[in-house]
MIBA-458561 format. One record per residue (C-alpha): residue number from 1; x, y, z. Coordinates in nm, 2 decimals. Example, Ala and Ser with C-alpha at 12.3 -4.5 7.8 and 13.67 -1.06 7.14 Angstrom:
BEGIN
+-----+--------+--------+--------+
| num |      X |      Y |      Z |
+-----+--------+--------+--------+
|   1 |   1.23 |  -0.45 |   0.78 |
|   2 |   1.37 |  -0.11 |   0.71 |
+-----+--------+--------+--------+
//
This chain:
BEGIN
+-----+--------+--------+--------+
| num |      X |      Y |      Z |
+-----+--------+--------+--------+
|   1 |  -0.18 |   1.95 |  -0.78 |
|   2 |  -0.40 |   2.25 |  -0.71 |
|   3 |  -0.16 |   2.36 |  -0.44 |
|   4 |   0.12 |   2.38 |  -0.69 |
|   5 |  -0.09 |   2.59 |  -0.92 |
|   6 |  -0.20 |   2.82 |  -0.64 |
|   7 |   0.17 |   2.92 |  -0.58 |
|   8 |   0.23 |   2.98 |  -0.95 |
|   9 |   0.40 |   2.65 |  -1.03 |
|  10 |   0.16 |   2.44 |  -1.24 |
|  11 |   0.27 |   2.08 |  -1.27 |
|  12 |   0.19 |   1.86 |  -1.56 |
|  13 |  -0.03 |   1.57 |  -1.48 |
|  14 |   0.25 |   1.32 |  -1.56 |
|  15 |   0.50 |   1.50 |  -1.33 |
|  16 |   0.25 |   1.50 |  -1.05 |
|  17 |   0.18 |   1.13 |  -1.09 |
|  18 |   0.55 |   1.06 |  -1.10 |
|  19 |   0.61 |   1.25 |  -0.78 |
|  20 |   0.32 |   1.08 |  -0.61 |
|  21 |   0.44 |   0.73 |  -0.71 |
|  22 |   0.80 |   0.80 |  -0.61 |
|  23 |   0.68 |   0.90 |  -0.26 |
|  24 |   0.52 |   0.56 |  -0.19 |
|  25 |   0.69 |   0.29 |   0.01 |
|  26 |   0.80 |  -0.04 |  -0.14 |
|  27 |   0.48 |  -0.21 |  -0.02 |
|  28 |   0.32 |  -0.04 |  -0.32 |
|  29 |   0.56 |  -0.16 |  -0.58 |
|  30 |   0.31 |  -0.39 |  -0.75 |
|  31 |   0.04 |  -0.12 |  -0.78 |
|  32 |   0.30 |   0.13 |  -0.90 |
|  33 |   0.40 |  -0.12 |  -1.17 |
|  34 |   0.03 |  -0.15 |  -1.28 |
|  35 |  -0.01 |   0.23 |  -1.30 |
|  36 |   0.32 |   0.28 |  -1.49 |
|  37 |   0.23 |  -0.01 |  -1.73 |
|  38 |  -0.09 |   0.16 |  -1.86 |
|  39 |  -0.08 |   0.29 |  -2.21 |
|  40 |  -0.23 |   0.62 |  -2.10 |
|  41 |  -0.16 |   0.80 |  -1.78 |
|  42 |  -0.45 |   0.73 |  -1.55 |
|  43 |  -0.65 |   1.01 |  -1.39 |
|  44 |  -0.60 |   1.11 |  -1.03 |
|  45 |  -0.93 |   0.95 |  -0.95 |
|  46 |  -0.83 |   0.62 |  -1.11 |
|  47 |  -0.49 |   0.62 |  -0.92 |
|  48 |  -0.66 |   0.70 |  -0.59 |
|  49 |  -0.89 |   0.41 |  -0.64 |
|  50 |  -0.60 |   0.17 |  -0.72 |
|  51 |  -0.40 |   0.30 |  -0.42 |
|  52 |  -0.70 |   0.28 |  -0.18 |
|  53 |  -0.77 |  -0.08 |  -0.30 |
|  54 |  -0.41 |  -0.18 |  -0.25 |
|  55 |  -0.40 |  -0.02 |   0.10 |
|  56 |  -0.71 |  -0.20 |   0.20 |
|  57 |  -0.56 |  -0.53 |   0.10 |
|  58 |  -0.24 |  -0.45 |   0.28 |
|  59 |  -0.43 |  -0.38 |   0.60 |
|  60 |  -0.63 |  -0.70 |   0.57 |
|  61 |  -0.32 |  -0.91 |   0.51 |
|  62 |  -0.15 |  -0.74 |   0.81 |
|  63 |  -0.45 |  -0.83 |   1.03 |
|  64 |  -0.44 |  -1.18 |   0.91 |
|  65 |  -0.07 |  -1.21 |   0.98 |
|  66 |  -0.13 |  -1.08 |   1.33 |
|  67 |  -0.40 |  -1.33 |   1.40 |
|  68 |  -0.18 |  -1.61 |   1.27 |
|  69 |   0.10 |  -1.50 |   1.49 |
|  70 |  -0.13 |  -1.50 |   1.80 |
|  71 |  -0.25 |  -1.85 |   1.72 |
|  72 |   0.10 |  -1.97 |   1.67 |
|  73 |   0.21 |  -1.81 |   2.00 |
|  74 |  -0.08 |  -1.97 |   2.19 |
|  75 |   0.00 |  -2.31 |   2.04 |
|  76 |   0.37 |  -2.27 |   2.12 |
|  77 |   0.29 |  -2.17 |   2.48 |
|  78 |   0.06 |  -2.48 |   2.52 |
|  79 |   0.32 |  -2.71 |   2.38 |
|  80 |   0.58 |  -2.56 |   2.61 |
|  81 |   0.36 |  -2.60 |   2.92 |
|  82 |   0.26 |  -2.96 |   2.82 |
|  83 |   0.63 |  -3.06 |   2.78 |
|  84 |   0.73 |  -2.92 |   3.12 |
|  85 |   0.45 |  -3.08 |   3.33 |
+-----+--------+--------+--------+
//
């Protein structure tokens, strides 16, 4: 937002937030809904906290999914070997 003001194009807070949210991928749809549902437009700090928390959860879920896939692959390999002995 400061960068826009520095080139002579001040953006309203709501416009900045809209542009920020529109640039997020679909993985962020739930947090975008929460932000847009608030009665007052949250501050940048509040939005950063929400986005950071959501990103942290996404990373944790992705790691958990990778671990589950590795376990499944190992189990599948063991079953395949045991069936072909």
